[in-house]
Structures are given as C-alpha cells and as structure tokens.
N, C-alpha and C positions, 0 to 999 in steps of 0.2 A: 399500466402499472406500474407504479415505481414504487423500487426496491430501496430500504434505509435500512443500515447497520449502525448498531450505537454500541459502543466499545463501552465494556462496564469496567469499574475501577477494579486495577490488577492487584491481587491480593500477595503476590509472589514476584520475587525477577524472573525473568523472561517467559512472563506467561500472561494470557488474557484472555476472556472471553466477548463474545459478542453476540446481543439481542438482536433478533432481526423481525423487521414489519415491513408490509406489503399494504400499498395505498389504491384505492381504486376509487373510482369517480371525481368528483369537484368538491374540496373544502369551501364550504361556507353554500353550498348549491341545492341542501337540502339537509335532512337528518343524517348524525353521524353514527355507525355503528362500528363500534369495535368487538371483536372476537378474538379469544385469547384460548391457548391448548397446555393443558399441559404444566400448569406451575408447582403442582404437584406431580414430578416428573418421570416416576413410576406409572402416570396413571394416563396410556398409551392412545385410549381410541378418539380421542378430541384431537388429538396429532394426526391422523389416520382423516377424522370428518374434514379438520383442516387441511388436507390436502385435497381432498374432491372440491372443497368450497371455493379453493384456488382456482382451478381449472374451469368452473362454473361461474365466479366473476370476472375470470378474463375473458372470457366468453360472452357476457352480458355488458361488460365493458367496451368490446371492441362493436357491438351492434346498437352502443349509445343510450343501454335499457340502465343506468344506473343512476338515478335520482338522489341525489346525496353522497355522501363519503362512506367508503368502508375499510376500516384499518383489519388485517388478520393478521395474528403474532403465533403463526404456529407452534413455535417449540419458544414457550412464556419462561422456561426456567431453564437457560444452558447450565447453571452452575450447580443443580440438581441433576442433572443429565449425565453430569462425569462425574456424579460420587457413586462408587461402585466399594463394595468391604464384604471381603469373602466371596466374589462373584456374583453377590446379590445388590441389585438396586438401592439406591439409599436417596431417593427423591424427594420427600416429604419435609425432612430437616435438615438444617445447614447445620455440616458436620461441625462447623469452627464454633458457631452460637450455640448448637441444640434447638432454634428458633423456627417454628414450623414458619415455610416460604411464605404462606396463605396466611398470616395472622400478623399484629403490631402494627397493621399502617397507618397514617398517621390521622389525627382529628383534623379532617380539614374544615369543618366548621366553627371549630374553635379558632384554625389558625387566620381565616378570614374573616370574622365576625369584626373585630375591629377594624378594621380596613373599609368595610362596606357598610356600616351601621349608618353612617349619616352622609350618604349617598345615595341609598336607597329610595325610590321616587312610586309613582302610582302606577308605569309601566310595567306588567313583566315580563315584556322583550327585555327591556333594556336593565331591568335588575339580573334577569339570568347571565346577560351577556356581563357585565359587572363582576358578579361572584363569580364567573369563569375564568374572568382576566385577574382576577383576586387569585383563585385557585395557580392559575400558568404561573402568576410571579411567584407567590411562595415556592411552589415545587422549583423556579427556576435559580431561587435564592438558596434554594436546601444545597449545603454542600457534603455531598455523604462522604462517612469515613469508610466507610467498608464495601466490599463488593456487595454482600448481600444489598446492604441499603441502594446502592447504585442502582441493583436490580429492582428494585419497588419504587425507588424514584422517576425511571425510565418507564415504567409500567403505567405510572400515574400521567406523567406528561404526555403518553400516548392518546389514556381514556379519562382524562379530566373534564375533558371540553365533549363527551360524548352521550348522544341521550339516550341509547341503549348501549350496554356491556353486557356482553355473553361470557363465564369464566367457564371452559369447558373443561369436566374433573369426570373423577368414576368413583367406585367404592370397592371395595375386594372379590364381593360377589353380591350382585342385585339386581333389581329391575331400574329400569330408567326412570329417576327421580330431579325434584327439582325443589332447590330453596331459594325463596326471594324476600323480599321486605314487606310488610304489610303495606306499606305507602306506593309501593310498585304493583303491588298484583293486580291494582285496575286495567294497567297497560300491559301487562307480562303474561296473564291468562290466556292470550291465542296461541302464544308460543309454548306454553307447557300439552297443549292440546294440541296442535300443529306433531310435536315431538312425540305424541304417547305415553304420556308422563302417567305411571301407574301410581305414586305418591307424588304430594306436594306437599312443603312443608314453610309456612308461615313463620315469621316474628317480626315483631316490631324492630328489635337489634338482637343477634344470637350472642355478641358478647366477643371478644377478643379482635375488632375489627381485622375481621379478611378482606380482601383488595374488593370483593363485589359491596359490599356494605358499606366501606369507606368512601368508596364514590356516590352511591344512592343513599346513605347514611345524610352524607353532609346537605343536603337539602332542606329535610325534613327537620331534623335537627336544629338547623341553622332559623329554620321557620319557628319552630318551639323556641329557642332563644331570643328571636324577637319580639314575638306576643310575650313571654314571660315579662321584656320589658315596654311593655304598652305600647308596640310599633304594630301599625296595620299596614302593612306593605304586603302589594300581592308578591310573593315567588313561589311559583307551581314546583309541583318533583319533577326537575328539568333533565335529572340522568336516571330511569330505572336501569337495576342489575339485576344477574342472576348467578347461580353457581348451576350447573346444568351438570347431575354426575349421569353418566353414558351407561349404563351398568356397570361391569365388573372387571377389573383387572386383565383377563383371559379375551374379553368379548372385543379383540382388535380383528374386524373380517372388513371385506370393502362390501360386502353386504350390508352389513349394519352401518358402514359409514356412508354407505354413499343414501343410503334412507333417512337417517341422521341429517344430513347436509342437504337432502331436498326438502326436509321438514323447516330447516332453518331460511331456505330459499322461500319458499312457499310463505312462510310468517314474512320473511322482508317482501314479497308480492302482494302479501294481504297489507303491509303496512303503506306501500308505494315507493319504496327505498329500490326494488327493482320494479323495471315498468314490464304489463300484462296486459293481452284484451281484457279478458276477463279473471279478476283476483281470484283467488283458490276459497272456499269457503272454509272455518274455520271448523274443526273435527269436531265430532262428542265428543267431551271429558272421559276417559277411562276411571275418575277416581275424583272428588272433592276434596278442597283445599285444606289441610288442618293442622293444627298450631304446630310450630316446632315443641314447643314447649308439654305437649302430649305427645312425642315419640318418646316410646320404654326403650331404654338400652339394656340389654341382657346380659347377667355378668352369671360367671363361673366359681362358685363358693370352695370350690378346689380343683386341683390340678386332674388333666388325665386326658384320654381319647375320646375329641368330638366325633357324636354321629349324630346329625341335623335327622330331625323329623319332619321338618319344614323345607320347603321351596321357596327360594324368593320369588314374589309376587303374590304366593297364600296369603287367603284371606281367614284370620284367626279369632278364635272368641278366647275370653280369659278361660283361663284353665288348658287350654289346649299344650299338647307337647310339643316343645321345640328340637329340642335337642335331648342327647344325654350324653354326660360324662362317664367314661369308663375310666377307673381307677384298676389296670390288672394284677397291682402287688395286692393293695388291702381287699381284690374282688368287689369293689361298690359300685354301683350307680350312681350318678344324680340327677334326679329328672330336673330339666331347664325349663318353664311353663309360660306363657303368654300371661302377662298382669293385668296388658291392656286388649281391648279390641282393636283390630284394624289390619293393615297390611303389613306383612311382612318383606319389610323394602331392601336391606341389605346384612350380610351376615360377612363373619371373617371369610381367609382362604385356607388360614392353617385348618390342620385336622387336629390339632397340642394343643391346651390352650392349661397358663399357669393360674395359676388361685388370683380370683381377682379380674381375669382377665375379658375384656366385651367378648360378645359373643355374633351379636346382632342386633334389628331394631327395629321396632313396630311401628307402624305411624297411627295412633292415638287420636280419637278426635275431640278428647276434653284435655285442659291444659293442668298439670300436675307437677311440672316444673318449673324451676323460676333460678336466677343468677347466672354464669356462663353455659349457655347450652349447646355449644359445639365443644367436642372434644379435643384434642391434642391433634 
C-alpha cells in the first residue's frame, strides 16, 4: 500500500488541509477502481466502510490477490469535515461560497474534444488512452484559485482514468439506494445487487455535474459530440461511476459497514480485480431500476411537526399516507400522500418542517420530471 497526502490550496494564512489517498496493487496491471467516501462530509457511513475496505485491501495485497489498481479515499472532503456551526456539522455546502461540494465539476468532454478529435482512430483501446491523457493534461493545467477548486481538481486527478468510480454517500434517513447514469448501468448492475439496493435511480444526466457524472458522463457525451460531427470512431464507456447512498446519516455501525465492505469486495472478486478461487454469484435483485425522472419529492405546503406514517423501504401506492404535518397553533393537520407508486426510499431526519420543505422521496417507475433532477 502507498499513502499519498495531497495538500490543498490554503485559504488563509497559517492553515492548510490535506486530502489523503491509499493506493493498492499496480497501476497499469488491470482495471483501476477508485472508491471515495464522505464527499458530503456529514455523511459518515461510507467513511466507516472505507475503514473496513482498507484492512481488506491490505490483506489482499499482501496475498498478491489484487489484479489491477485500487485507490481508496476515505475522507474525500477535509474542508467540509472541519465546518461546524452552532455544534452542527455543515459538510454539504462550502461555507465560503455556498456551493455544494458534489456539484459544478468541469465538463471534461468539452475540455478534451478539440484536443482529441483529429487524433482518434479505429482502435478503441488507443482511443481510450488518448482521451485519458487529454483529461490528465487538462486537469494538470488547471490552476485552482480556491481551496474548493483544489479539492475538485485533486479528486479528479485521482479518478479521471478509473474504469470504475464509487462515490459513497448516505441520505438523512433511508434504505440503501443507488444512482448511476444509463450508460453505466450495463456494467454497474451487479454492484447494485451485491449491495442489496432497495431503490435504483437511472438518468442519462441528472444535471449540475456531480463528480460521478463528471467522470462517466464525459465518455458518452464525447461519443455523442463525435457522432454529431459525423465521426464514426470507436469510443467505449471507459469509466462507469455511481453514487451509493448507504442508508441514513445515523446508520454508522460496524455491522452495516462490514456488510457493505464485503459486498463491494465480492463485486471486485466478480469483476476479477480481487483474485479468488470461485467468483461469487450475483445476488437476486431486490428491486427494478427506475428512472430518476420518476422519483417524486414530497413537500410540505405549510409548516409544522412532522409525523411519518411510512417507513423507509416501504412500497407505497398512489394516495397512501406518507406523513402528517401538525400545526399545534392552528390545530390543523396536513396529510401528505404518495403521488406515485413505488419505494419510499429516503426521508428527512428532522421532525419540524417549514413551508415548502422536502419531506422524502418515492421511486416511481414512470418518468414525469425534466430539467435538473438532483436537488441542492
């Protein structure tokens, strides 16, 4: 194992933060897998999963069982991890800019198109290597102006040439659910099933460029741009990425983390990255994939105390009661009901809501939304 400490740009005199990555196996000897945790820094289940994965990868490396390269980033956001306000963690948005730590990553397809368009040929492997070099060169030439930009650049330098990238998150309260782009699903479905995902949300592009879609989206977007120019060159989906929501913020336990680490390791064995005598079989799917555009976000029309009637993981029908909003001053009760049929996969942790606030999400099977599909 190799540990690399990456200093971030210092935002103030006398202080600086460092991103740390752990590297297992040998670069260029097989597939490259990047796993990062807690980019939204208050989402801690993935950090504990990374702790257990590190021990597992160390043992595999010592036994010569890693075929390829694995990069593990257990604390993907040291900036947000240090942010607290009135004793509460503030790890989703950078306090200086109010930007979401997992939005606004660069458009890599646009960045490399003009560089590679005249060099791409008939060999898919050569084309992939060419595009990855162009991505690397673009990122190395990027001079970040802020600490946040330096974090984004460092994470992308670690992952731009990955075959698979896993971004470990969690919701406020919820069941394990799985986001990925449609172009990635053929290569990612086994992982969702190994993890036991109870909701799987697919989108061609969810909008606002989170890091996983920055990486995987670059490939299908570049392929689309080339086809639009009449260029018929082989360019496969060379990076497949996913955001994995490891239940809720309070689901931090060794039992869950060991289970999730084992699921990821079994998927790596299934993919041949970790050697084993008999690759594990893919478990039976617990749900069908549904469009992210079919996910209903439930909102409160008025403020009040939240009393949930539905539990995370519950399958709901249209009209089923999800929650009641109690106004003890006006002595009123607002009923929140399901507008689509599907799995109630996530809900808020607070039990007081202001007018217009989001309460939870249901994974519906029929797309009905468009535009930016991810919230802030």
